[in-house]
Structure formats: structure tokens, C-alpha cells
N, C-alpha and C positions, 0 to 999 in steps of 0.2 A: 442658464439652466444646463446642468451636465448632461451629457449624452448617456443613454442607457449602459450600464457596465457590461462588458463581454463575459462569457462564461466559457468553460470547456464544452458544455454541452450545446450552448447556442452556436459557438463557432463551428462544431461538428455539422450542425444542420445548415449553417450558411455556406459551408465550403471554404471559408476564409483560410483556415489552417492548411487546407489541402493546397491552395495556391502558394502559401509560404512554404510549404514543403517542396513544391516543384522548383521554387526559386533557389533553395538550399541544396538540392541534388538528392535530399532524401537518404534513405538507407534500405538495403535489402530486406526484404520480409521472406526469405526462403526458408525460414525454420532453423537457421543458425548452423547450417552444415559447413558454411565457408568461414575461414578465418578473416577476421577483420583487421584493418590496419592497426599497428601498434600505438600505444598510449604516448601522448606528449604531454610535458609539464609534470610528470611524476618522477618517483625514484627510478634510477637507472636499471635496466634490465626487468625481465617479465617475471611475475611470480610462477612458481612451478604449476604445471597442470596436474590435475588429479583425476581418477577414474572413479565413477560412482560405484560400479560393481565391485571394485577392489577395496574400497576404503570402509565398507560397512557404515556409511554415512546416514545420519537420520536428522530431520529437523526438529529442534526441541520446541516445546511449547513456549509461547511468549512469556508466560508467567514464571519461566526459570530465570536464574540470575544472568544479568547481563554485564558485558565489559563496557559498552558504551552504546549510545544512540546516534545514528547518522541521520543527518538532515540536509537539506540543500536550499541554497538562496536563489528565488526566482530571478531570472535574468532578462526576459524578453518582453518588451513593450508590445511586440507584435502579437503576442498571446494574451496579455492582460490589459492593454491600453491604459486608460486612466485609473484603472483599478489596482495597479502595481504598487503604488506606495501603501495602500491599506493592506494588501496581501503581505508585503514585506513586514509591516508592523505585526500582522498576526503570526508570521513565521518567528519573529524575534520573541514575541511573547510566549510562544509555545516552546521555543528552545530554552528560554530562561526558566520556565515551569519544570521541564524535565531535568534540566541541569540541577534542580534542588534535590534530585534523587540519584542521579547518575551522571557520568560524563557524557557530554554531548559534542559530536564534531560536526561542524556545518561546512558544507562544501560550497565554495563560491568562486566565481570567476576571479582571476587575479586582479583585474581592474575594478572590481566591486567588492573586494575582500575588506577594504578599509571601512566601507559603508556598513558591511555586515558586522564587523567587529564593533563598531560604534553602537550599531542598534542593539546587539546582543549583550554587550558587556563583557567582562572578564571572566564570567563563569562558564562561557561557551567558547570552545576551540574552534577557530576558523581554518580550514584546509583549503589552500588554493588549488582548485581544479575546476576545469572547464565543465559547466552544466548549461542547461537550457531552462530547466523549470525545477520546481520544488519537490516533485513527487518521488521522494527517495525510496519509498516502498517498492515502486515498480522499476525505477532505474538502477538502483543499488543491487548488490548481490544478496541472494536469499541464502543465509548461512546455515550449515549443517555441522554437526559434530560426530566423532567416532573415535576409534581407537588410536587413530593417527592424530587426533587433535581437532583442528578446525580447518573447514574449507568453504569456499563460497560458490554457489550455483549462479551462473551467468545464463539468464532466460532470454538472451538476444533481443533485448528491448528494441521494438520497432515503431514507436510512437502510437501504441494501441492499434496497430494495424494500418499505418501510414497516415494517421489523422492529424499529427502535429509535427512541427519541426523538432528533430531529435538527433542531429548529426553528432552533437556532443554527449547528449544523453545516452545514445547508443553504447558509449565507451566508458560510461561512468562505472558500471560493475567491474570491468577489466582494470581500469585505471585505479580504483579504490584497492583492489586485491593486490595490484602490483605495488602500490604505495606501502601496504603493510605487510607485503610478502606472504600473503595467505594464499594457500593452493587454490586454483580456479578450475571449476568443473563447467565445461561449456555444455549446455543442455542441448539434445538433438530436437528440441521443439522450441517454439516461441511463445512467450507469455509473460506475465507480471507478477510480482510479489503479492499484490493486492488480490490476485485470482486464486490464492490458495490460503487455506485456514487449517492448522493442525492442532491435535490435542496432545501431542508429544507422546502417545501411547499407540500410534499405529494407525490413527484415523485422520482423514483428509476430507475437507468439504471443498466443492468447486461449482461454478456455474458452466453449463455447456457452452453458453452464448459467448463466454470470454476465451475459451480454449479450442472448441470444435467449430472453428470459424475460418473462413477462407483468408480473412485479412491477417491471421497469424500462422495458420497451419494448414495450408491449402491441400486438399487431398488426403488429410491425414484423419484416419477414424478415431473415435472416441476411445476405443480399446487401445489403439497404439499409443495415444496421449496418455491414457491412464497407466500403461505399463511403463512409460518414461517416468512419470511423476512418482510411481511406486519406487523405481530404482533410485531416482534422484534423491528423494526425500525419506526414503526409508519406512514407507507406510505400507500396510497390508490391506486396507480398506479405503475405497474412495466413495464418498456420498455425493452424487451429482444432482444438482438443481437445474431446472431449465434456463433460468435468467430470462434476459431481455437483450436481444441483438439489435444494434443499429439505432438505439434511442438515446444512449449517452456514449461519451468518448471511450468509456472502459468496456462497454458492452456488458454491464452489470456484474461488477467485481463482487466477489462473495463477501469481502470485508466490510461492505456497506449493507449486507443482508442478514448474515448469520455468523456467530462467533462461538467458539468454545470458551465458556467461562471456566470450566474445569472439564476433566474427562467425564463423559456422561451428561454434561449439562451444556445445552446450547441456548444462547440468547439470541432472539430473532426480532429483526425489525418488523414492526406491524404499523400499518396505516391507522388513522383515527377511525373509530366505528362508522362516522358519517362521511368518511372520504369516498368521492365518486369512484366508481370502478374505471381502472385504466390498466395499463400494461404493468405499472408497479405494484397496485394492489393484487393483480393477478400472480405476479412473481412471488410475492410474500405468501399467498394462499397456497401456491404450488409447493413452495419450500416447506411450509408447515405441514402438508399432507405427506410429503416425503419422510420428514422427520418423524412422524407419528407411526411410520411403518418400518423405520429402519434401526438397527442396532449398530453399536460401534464395533471397533476391531477385536474388542474383548467380549462382545456379545451382550452388552449392557443396553437396556432399553433407554432411550434418550429422554431426559427432561427438557422440556422447552419452556423458557421463560420470555414472555412477551416484553418487548421494550417500545412502547407507543412512541410515534413521531411527535414533534411539536406542532402547534398551530401556526402555520405559516403567515396567517393574518395578524398575528402577534409579534412577528419578528420585523423589526425596522429594516427596510431596504431589500427584504427577500423577494426575489422574482420566481418565476415558474421553474427555473433551472437550478434553484437552491437545493443543496443536498441536506436534507432535514432528517438525518438520522444520527441517533445516539450510539448505534452499534459500532460506529468508526471511532472507538476509543482506543487508548493505547495503555498497555500494561508495562511498568518500568520497576526498578528495584524498589520495593517498598511503597510504591504508589501506583495510582491508575488515574490518567489524564483523560477528562471527559469534556465535551463541548458544552459551551453556554450560550445559547442562541438569543435569549432575550424574552422567551415565553416562561416566566418565572415558575408556574405551576409544573410544566412538564419537565423544565430543567432540574428543578429540585427534585421530582419523583424519579427521574432517570439516574440522577446522582445517587439517590437512595438504593435504587434496584441494583445498580452497578457496584456500589459499595458492598451491599449484602452479599453479592456474588464473588466479592474479592475480599473476604475478611483479613484483617491485619494490615490492609493497604490504605494509605492516606488518599482520599479522593480529592483531586484538584480539578476545579472547572476553569476552563480557558475560553476566551472569546475568539472565535474563528469565523465570523460571519463573512468576512472578505474571502477567505478560503473556500468556505461552503458556497458562496456565490459562484464560484469557479467549478462546482461540482465535485469537490473533494473534501476531506476531513483530516482529523488528527492522525489516524492510522495511515492514511494515504501519504502523509508528509514525514513519516518516521520509519526507520528500519533498525532493529536491533541486532547487535552482535553478541551472541550468546557467549557465556564463559566456557572456554574449552575444557574437556575433561582433565582433572588434575590441576587446573589453575584456580586462581581466587579472582573475585570481581575487582 
């Protein structure tokens, strides 16, 4: 009989990843003010640095045209245990699905690159680069565009506040930008790409729990963090949700809670009507209340579309740490990639709702139950590189 499969959430509560972190030496979580060691195994020389204030940079909406999607091959048995083969299977299937719409570059350790190529096939490019885990949304750079073209913001990934081994993942943003010679903007704060959601027209959504938190930005006020996000990402309005601290490894990233389907329209994760009250139902209700009272950067009243979660009891192998949200979908060139959990009624309903919110895009459902058992989803595993101004996809 197989042992219970580990997840990012259960590992957080057990403290196993903290022990692993201590063994590997960890990484500073000082907010990113100190320069880190240079990259290894990448193109020679570092990419030029860029100033957020001087470049007129802004983060485009995910629905804009992409040059490529970045993903990463999960490397560590100490994180995934006997779940690792299934997680890799999910990542390969997801990469192939996205490659049907746009180029995919999968980061993989050199000694695991051949395995990744075999699993993903010729439609996916594998780039040999040291990684620890699959969460490219958080470890990779957050791309911004402006009059000077394209740059990448390095949010100083620190293992979601020192909760997981990240010696290599802390350098992924820098190494990737060096490889492609894309200017790098080092953020003065620490956070992750999954902790931000923009509409491309000046509005950003975020949870306080994943930013105003001593495990990322000790002693830093929300106002100071907001000012940095405004400058780095070119936004003029930040909508804050309370979120949930200390209950999952991300401290409740916004990309599993609320997303912009288009400017003025937010799709919100909603628990089932009969779901027992807990911190997650409370977080959704609080976000709904905020959205009902807020306008976006252009003064529009926000339309909120509910996206109900699946019935966990109908999902084979789903445990209490399963990330059962459809909101963590990914928009790519001409398509939208959504999870298929195995609860057919809600799978089909969610695909229909998301398809209606993204007209003209082909909806593709992908099985990700191994990834979801680790507390993540499709959006968490992807990071888009937007097309630079004046360039073509």
C-alpha cells in the first residue's frame, strides 16, 4: 500500500521542508537588497540591469500576445516523494498542451534534461538550467514592457518565506534573463509572480497575506510594498484582499483566488454552497465584499463572475490539501488552458464559464491532479513572456 503523497501544504505544516532548507543552507529573505551570486551554467556575462522608474515599464495583461511560455521540470524527491513521477507526467502534458498554441521553453537540470525532452516531445524546447521545483510563475521573472522594449522583474524568490529548498530557484529569474540577454530589474521587495494579478490597464490585485508578511518583507508596511508594486509594474491602483497567512505554502496567492478575465471583469473562486466555513471560505467571502465596493484604475465598477470549486469527493485521490480551484487557469496565444479534475459536472461548467469569458480562444482541459495535490495549478506552473513593443509573436 502506497504511503500518503506529500503536498506543498502538508509539508509546510509538518516542517519537513524547513529541515531540508536548513541542510541546504537556504537563501536570504532580506527583501532583495543584497546582490546574490552570479549565475552558473548560463550564457556568459550578465544581462544589463534596468531601472523601474526610468523605463516606463508596465506589466501587460496575460491575454496579450506572448513570445513564449516558460515552465520548469520538478527536480527534487525530497519535496515530492513518490508523487514525483505523476507530477512530471502532469507537467509534460501541460507543456504539450500549451505548445499547441505558442512556443514553450521548459527549464530542466542538465542531468534531467534528457528525461524532460523524452516526456515532452519535440514540440517543447528544453533549456538546461538548474532548478529545484516546477513553479515557474514564482521563480521566474515577471516581465514588463515599455518604450525600451522588454525587461524582467526579479522578485527575489526566497522559497515562499523560507518554507522550501530554493538554492537554485532563487537564481532562476536572474539566470533566465541572463540567458536571453533581457534587462533585469531587481525588486526592492520579496514576493512571487503568483501573488500579483493585473488587468493591463493600471489595476493590480493582491493578497496582504502573501506580501505584508514578515517571512518575505519583515518590517515593511503595506503602503511601502504597494508603492514598489506600482513603480515596478506600472499600475496606478492596487486592490488588496486579506488572504490567509500560514495555512498554505504561498500564504494565499491571489492567482488561486481572483483573476481578471478582462478589464472590469473579475472571476472569483467560490466554495460550494454547502462547504463548511473555514479560513478559505472566509477569504473568498472577504474578497467578494472588497470587489463589490471597489472600482478599477479607470473608475469602472467591477463585474464579478463566480467560479465554483469542484466536489473533492468526486476527485480520485484528492486529499485535504488538494488545490481545487479553476481560477488558476492560463491564457495563451489563441487558447486558454483549464484544469480537469475528474468531477465532470463542475469541470464542464468551469470550462464553459471560462470559455465565455475569453471569446475567440480555444478552451483546452488538462489533467493536473498530481500538481493540484501539491497545492498548485496550471497558472502556478507557467510564466508568460509578452511580446515586446514593435516585435511580433
